[in-house]
C-alpha positions in Angstrom: 3.7 11.8 24.1 5.6 8.9 25.4 5.7 8.6 29.2 8.3 7.6 31.8 8.0 3.8 31.4 8.4 3.8 27.6 11.4 6.2 27.7 13.0 4.3 30.6 12.6 1.0 28.7 14.3 2.5 25.7 17.1 4.0 27.9 17.9 0.7 29.5 18.1 -1.1 26.1 20.3 1.6 24.6 22.6 1.8 27.6 23.1 -2.0 27.4 23.6 -2.1 23.6 25.4 1.1 22.8 27.8 1.8 25.6 31.4 1.7 24.4 30.4 1.7 20.7 32.1 4.2 18.4 30.1 6.2 15.8 31.7 5.6 12.4 29.3 7.7 10.3 26.2 9.9 10.6 23.5 10.3 8.0 21.2 13.2 8.6 18.0 12.9 6.5 16.1 15.9 8.0 18.2 19.0 7.8 16.0 21.0 10.2 16.8 18.6 13.0 20.4 19.9 13.2 19.5 23.6 13.6 20.1 23.7 17.4 23.4 21.9 16.9 24.9 24.4 14.5 23.7 23.0 11.3 24.2 19.8 9.4 28.0 19.9 9.1 28.6 20.6 12.8 25.9 18.1 13.8 27.6 15.3 11.8 31.2 16.4 12.7 30.4 16.5 16.5 29.1 12.9 16.4 31.4 11.1 13.9 34.3 9.2 15.6 32.8 9.8 19.0 32.4 6.9 21.5 29.2 6.5 23.5 30.0 6.3 27.2 26.5 5.5 28.4 22.9 6.5 28.1 21.0 8.2 30.9 17.7 10.0 31.2 16.5 13.3 32.6 12.7 13.2 32.6 11.7 12.3 29.0 15.0 13.4 27.6 17.4 10.6 26.6 21.1 11.6 26.9 23.9 9.7 25.2 27.2 10.6 26.8 30.2 10.9 24.3 33.9 10.7 25.0 34.3 14.1 23.5 32.7 15.8 26.5 29.4 16.3 24.6 26.0 14.8 24.9 23.5 13.7 22.2 20.1 14.6 23.6 16.9 13.1 22.1 13.3 13.9 23.0 11.0 11.4 21.3 7.8 13.5 21.6 4.6 11.6 20.6 5.9 9.7 17.6 9.6 9.2 17.9 11.3 5.8 17.7 14.9 4.7 18.2 15.5 1.5 16.4 18.5 -0.9 16.1 19.2 -2.1 12.6 21.7 -4.0 10.5 23.6 -1.8 8.1 21.9 -3.5 5.1 18.3 -3.0 6.3 16.1 -0.9 4.2 15.6 2.7 5.4 12.1 3.1 6.7 9.9 6.2 5.9 10.3 9.0 8.5 13.8 8.1 9.4 15.6 11.3 10.2 19.0 10.3 11.6 21.1 7.1 11.1 24.2 6.4 13.2 26.4 3.7 11.9 28.9 2.2 14.4 32.3 0.6 13.8 30.7 -2.6 14.9 27.2 -3.9 15.8 25.1 -2.1 13.1 23.1 1.1 13.3 20.8 3.2 15.5 18.1 5.0 13.6 15.8 7.8 14.8 12.4 7.9 13.3 10.0 10.8 13.6 6.4 9.6 13.0 4.6 12.7 14.3 7.0 15.5 13.4 7.9 16.5 17.0 11.2 14.8 17.7 14.1 16.9 19.1 17.8 15.9 18.6 20.6 18.1 19.9 24.3 17.8 20.3 25.4 19.9 23.3 28.4 20.3 25.6 27.8 18.5 28.9 28.4 21.7 30.9 25.9 23.6 28.7 22.9 21.2 29.1 20.6 23.4 31.2 21.5 26.5 29.2 20.6 24.8 26.0 17.6 22.9 27.4 16.2 25.1 30.2 13.3 22.7 30.7 15.7 20.4 32.5 15.9 22.8 35.4 12.2 23.0 36.2 11.4 19.3 36.1 9.5 17.8 39.1 10.3 14.5 40.9 11.2 11.4 38.8 9.9 8.3 40.6 11.8 5.9 38.3 15.1 7.8 38.6 15.2 8.5 42.4 12.8 7.0 44.9 10.8 9.6 46.9 9.6 8.8 50.4 5.8 9.1 50.7 6.0 11.9 53.2 8.1 14.0 50.9 5.7 13.1 48.0 2.8 14.1 50.2 4.4 17.5 51.0 4.9 18.1 47.3 1.3 17.2 46.4 -0.2 19.2 49.3 1.7 22.3 48.1 -0.3 22.3 44.8 -3.6 24.1 44.3 -4.8 22.4 41.1 -7.0 19.3 41.1 -5.3 15.8 41.3 -5.4 15.0 37.5 -3.7 18.4 36.8 -1.1 17.8 39.5 -0.2 14.4 38.2 0.2 15.6 34.6 2.3 18.6 35.5 5.9 17.9 34.7 7.0 20.6 37.1 5.5 18.5 39.9 6.0 14.9 38.7 7.7 14.4 35.4 6.4 12.1 32.6 3.2 10.5 33.9 1.0 11.6 31.1 -2.7 10.9 30.6 -2.6 7.1 30.7 -0.6 6.6 33.8 -2.2 9.4 35.8 -5.6 7.9 35.2 -4.4 4.4 36.2 -2.7 5.8 39.3 -5.8 7.6 40.4 -7.9 4.5 39.9 -5.5 2.3 41.8 -5.5 4.8 44.7 -9.3 5.1 44.6 -9.3 8.8 44.1 -11.3 11.0 41.7 -9.5 13.2 39.2 -11.2 16.3 40.5 -10.2 16.0 44.2 -8.0 18.8 45.5 -4.8 18.0 47.3 -5.9 19.7 50.5 -8.8 17.3 50.7 -6.5 14.3 51.0 -5.8 12.6 54.3 -2.5 10.8 55.2 -3.8 7.4 54.2 -5.0 8.7 50.8 -1.6 10.3 50.2 0.1 7.0 51.0 -2.2 5.2 48.6 -1.5 7.7 45.9 2.2 7.4 46.4 2.1 3.5 46.4 -0.1 3.4 43.3 2.3 5.7 41.4 5.4 3.7 42.3 3.8 0.3 41.7 2.2 1.2 38.4 5.3 2.8 36.9 7.6 -0.1 37.9 5.0 -2.6 36.6 4.8 -0.8 33.3 8.6 -0.9 32.9 8.5 -4.6 33.7 6.1 -5.0 30.8 8.3 -2.8 28.6 5.9 0.1 28.3 2.5 0.4 26.7 1.5 0.4 23.1 -2.1 1.3 22.4 -4.0 1.3 19.1 -2.9 4.4 17.1 0.3 5.0 19.1 3.8 4.7 17.7 5.7 3.3 20.7 7.9 0.3 20.1 11.2 -0.7 21.8 14.6 -0.5 20.1 13.9 -3.8 18.3 10.5 -2.8 17.1 8.5 -4.8 19.7 5.3 -3.1 21.1 5.0 -2.7 24.9 3.0 -5.3 26.8 1.3 -3.1 29.5 -1.9 -2.5 27.5 -3.6 -5.7 28.8 -3.1 -4.5 32.4 -4.9 -1.2 31.9 -8.0 -0.7 34.1 -9.6 2.5 33.1 -7.8 4.4 30.4 -9.8 4.4 27.1 -12.1 1.7 28.6 -15.4 3.7 28.4 -18.1 2.9 25.9 -19.4 -0.2 24.2 -16.0 -1.7 23.4 -14.3 -0.9 26.8 -13.8 -3.2 29.7 -15.9 -2.7 32.9 -14.3 -1.7 36.2 -12.5 -4.7 37.5 -13.7 -4.0 41.0 -17.4 -3.1 40.8 -18.0 -4.2 37.2 -19.7 -1.0 36.3 -19.0 0.9 33.1 -15.9 3.2 33.1 -16.8 6.9 32.7 -15.0 9.5 30.7 -15.0 13.3 31.3 -13.6 16.1 29.3 -11.1 17.8 31.6 -8.5 20.4 30.6 -9.3 19.7 26.9 -8.5 16.0 27.2 -10.5 12.9 28.2 -10.1 11.6 31.7 -11.2 8.0 32.5 -12.4 6.9 35.9 -14.9 4.7 37.8 -17.7 6.7 39.4 -18.2 4.0 42.0 -14.7 3.1 43.1 -13.0 6.5 43.0 -14.1 9.0 45.6 
């Protein structure tokens, strides 16, 4: 699944490029995608002729405001892509929706992994339609959180640190990659419990989270081998070369940049966690 830096990169591009554009026509290529919007006819009818007023984000949900009082909500899942195209460009495989604007080409939604969500909903019915929006945790890219407040939130959790960082009800959208990188930067093991952390460790964890997320956005997200993420112009993210531990174990991985020992991996909660046994305590 895409994480906060990738979705925020897409949001910024879309807000800059689509705001004030009017939708001329809609082509729906995957009928099932319109089910939660009332079916194909209603999905198309609610979008055509509407003007996009801006693009915002709630967690990993992208929200295109419309001048009709409705919102086009998109969750890209693990393999979704939003791509800008000229009208004449060939339709790529796995394209599920194509929006043609009265000017400046098209926006196409691709579903490479079969888990994209796309819903048209009234703005005042957002949380009723998508109840997940009400239980999201803090969003470090949307609203800065002071380290003391962050510390209180973390200390209130009973799970181990890796589980805390990947729980969207606590901190939204970090995912496996960024949680491993944050823990490495903070010098903390994945299996520490929050109640074992001192004030300085909490400050380090908070600082690592903020710095890594903003750095990843600066490099326009991360595209790893086998992942589908590209920006709206089809360009891969550039953060992969700055990764320290994630997927760096084994013969082909890079050693720890601090102690130069091999990165370890451990099966935790049915997924691999990557860490340095020497530098994370």
